C-alpha beads as a LAMMPS data file, in Angstrom:
LAMMPS data file: protein, C-alpha beads

113 atoms
112 bonds

1 atom types
1 bond types

-500.0 500.0 xlo xhi
-500.0 500.0 ylo yhi
-500.0 500.0 zlo zhi

Masses

1 110.0

Atoms # bond

1 1 1 415.011 189.925 224.711
2 1 1 412.859 192.733 226.039
3 1 1 412.129 195.550 223.596
4 1 1 413.704 198.269 225.740
5 1 1 417.048 196.431 225.793
6 1 1 417.024 195.986 222.017
7 1 1 416.307 199.699 221.546
8 1 1 419.357 200.581 223.676
9 1 1 421.695 198.563 221.473
10 1 1 423.714 200.379 218.836
11 1 1 423.292 199.580 215.150
12 1 1 426.509 197.531 215.203
13 1 1 425.448 195.582 218.292
14 1 1 421.976 194.800 216.956
15 1 1 423.387 193.130 213.859
16 1 1 426.635 191.745 215.281
17 1 1 425.917 188.203 214.111
18 1 1 425.270 189.487 210.595
19 1 1 428.556 191.443 210.585
20 1 1 430.457 188.348 211.708
21 1 1 428.978 186.243 208.905
22 1 1 429.609 189.004 206.357
23 1 1 433.247 189.242 207.475
24 1 1 433.661 185.466 207.242
25 1 1 432.112 185.418 203.770
26 1 1 434.359 188.261 202.605
27 1 1 437.407 186.419 203.933
28 1 1 436.494 183.158 202.230
29 1 1 435.557 184.851 198.957
30 1 1 438.697 186.994 198.887
31 1 1 440.832 183.859 199.354
32 1 1 438.880 182.045 196.655
33 1 1 439.001 184.785 194.018
34 1 1 442.365 186.391 194.885
35 1 1 444.798 183.583 195.652
36 1 1 447.690 186.008 196.149
37 1 1 445.985 187.434 199.255
38 1 1 447.026 184.287 201.125
39 1 1 450.703 185.102 200.529
40 1 1 450.060 188.667 201.696
41 1 1 448.553 187.559 205.028
42 1 1 451.251 184.913 205.521
43 1 1 453.854 187.707 205.540
44 1 1 452.474 188.724 208.946
45 1 1 452.946 185.289 210.471
46 1 1 455.500 184.495 213.173
47 1 1 455.816 180.749 213.634
48 1 1 452.257 179.511 213.715
49 1 1 450.814 182.812 214.972
50 1 1 449.183 185.223 212.560
51 1 1 449.794 188.664 214.070
52 1 1 446.709 190.454 212.603
53 1 1 444.450 187.693 213.926
54 1 1 446.128 187.822 217.335
55 1 1 445.722 191.610 217.505
56 1 1 442.093 191.331 216.393
57 1 1 441.367 188.779 219.104
58 1 1 442.980 190.966 221.755
59 1 1 440.960 193.985 220.601
60 1 1 437.803 191.884 220.594
61 1 1 438.386 190.443 224.083
62 1 1 439.596 193.608 225.822
63 1 1 436.234 195.423 226.266
64 1 1 434.510 192.604 228.177
65 1 1 437.624 191.980 230.259
66 1 1 437.954 195.666 231.084
67 1 1 434.441 195.666 232.565
68 1 1 435.409 193.294 235.390
69 1 1 434.068 194.612 238.693
70 1 1 437.091 194.049 240.898
71 1 1 435.260 195.409 243.939
72 1 1 433.027 192.324 243.811
73 1 1 435.965 189.916 243.781
74 1 1 435.517 189.242 247.501
75 1 1 431.964 188.023 246.875
76 1 1 433.281 185.585 244.287
77 1 1 435.669 183.994 246.784
78 1 1 432.948 183.763 249.433
79 1 1 430.757 181.649 247.130
80 1 1 433.010 178.585 247.117
81 1 1 430.527 176.415 245.221
82 1 1 430.461 178.692 242.167
83 1 1 434.212 179.322 242.387
84 1 1 434.976 175.590 242.568
85 1 1 432.655 174.827 239.666
86 1 1 434.270 177.556 237.566
87 1 1 437.802 176.360 238.341
88 1 1 436.928 172.722 237.617
89 1 1 435.313 173.655 234.287
90 1 1 438.150 175.931 233.179
91 1 1 441.183 174.000 234.435
92 1 1 440.091 170.344 234.306
93 1 1 437.074 169.710 232.081
94 1 1 438.048 172.261 229.393
95 1 1 441.646 171.058 228.832
96 1 1 440.654 167.381 228.955
97 1 1 437.839 168.009 226.474
98 1 1 440.187 169.897 224.116
99 1 1 442.737 167.073 224.344
100 1 1 440.083 164.455 223.538
101 1 1 438.800 166.545 220.610
102 1 1 442.376 166.902 219.315
103 1 1 442.856 163.130 219.455
104 1 1 439.529 162.490 217.725
105 1 1 439.880 165.068 214.954
106 1 1 443.649 165.305 214.474
107 1 1 444.711 161.651 214.629
108 1 1 445.428 161.667 210.885
109 1 1 447.977 164.470 211.318
110 1 1 450.895 162.748 213.103
111 1 1 453.344 165.528 212.130
112 1 1 451.783 167.914 214.669
113 1 1 452.248 165.582 217.642

Bonds

1 1 1 2
2 1 2 3
3 1 3 4
4 1 4 5
5 1 5 6
6 1 6 7
7 1 7 8
8 1 8 9
9 1 9 10
10 1 10 11
11 1 11 12
12 1 12 13
13 1 13 14
14 1 14 15
15 1 15 16
16 1 16 17
17 1 17 18
18 1 18 19
19 1 19 20
20 1 20 21
21 1 21 22
22 1 22 23
23 1 23 24
24 1 24 25
25 1 25 26
26 1 26 27
27 1 27 28
28 1 28 29
29 1 29 30
30 1 30 31
31 1 31 32
32 1 32 33
33 1 33 34
34 1 34 35
35 1 35 36
36 1 36 37
37 1 37 38
38 1 38 39
39 1 39 40
40 1 40 41
41 1 41 42
42 1 42 43
43 1 43 44
44 1 44 45
45 1 45 46
46 1 46 47
47 1 47 48
48 1 48 49
49 1 49 50
50 1 50 51
51 1 51 52
52 1 52 53
53 1 53 54
54 1 54 55
55 1 55 56
56 1 56 57
57 1 57 58
58 1 58 59
59 1 59 60
60 1 60 61
61 1 61 62
62 1 62 63
63 1 63 64
64 1 64 65
65 1 65 66
66 1 66 67
67 1 67 68
68 1 68 69
69 1 69 70
70 1 70 71
71 1 71 72
72 1 72 73
73 1 73 74
74 1 74 75
75 1 75 76
76 1 76 77
77 1 77 78
78 1 78 79
79 1 79 80
80 1 80 81
81 1 81 82
82 1 82 83
83 1 83 84
84 1 84 85
85 1 85 86
86 1 86 87
87 1 87 88
88 1 88 89
89 1 89 90
90 1 90 91
91 1 91 92
92 1 92 93
93 1 93 94
94 1 94 95
95 1 95 96
96 1 96 97
97 1 97 98
98 1 98 99
99 1 99 100
100 1 100 101
101 1 101 102
102 1 102 103
103 1 103 104
104 1 104 105
105 1 105 106
106 1 106 107
107 1 107 108
108 1 108 109
109 1 109 110
110 1 110 111
111 1 111 112
112 1 112 113
């Protein structure tokens, strides 16, 4: 990465990977040392969806999605090769790959099928 780009990044952005690992470590350690925290977080679960995690994911995904340049959407549809490749990857290869991975790694869990 060029130096001028790194200098433009905020403190949080420069060390984002570190913050992610620190957050994961804190989560694992808090569950290990304070077993009752699991019951606390399970209170916010609806079905199989944990609401705080869902909200966190939405907040994390919103900024990149909000930066979509809709004025360039016409250019995307003109480049049929890239559009076709993207659609095939996202709607055919991705789901098939996830299904195969589920079969490979979850075959010992018949209660979820």
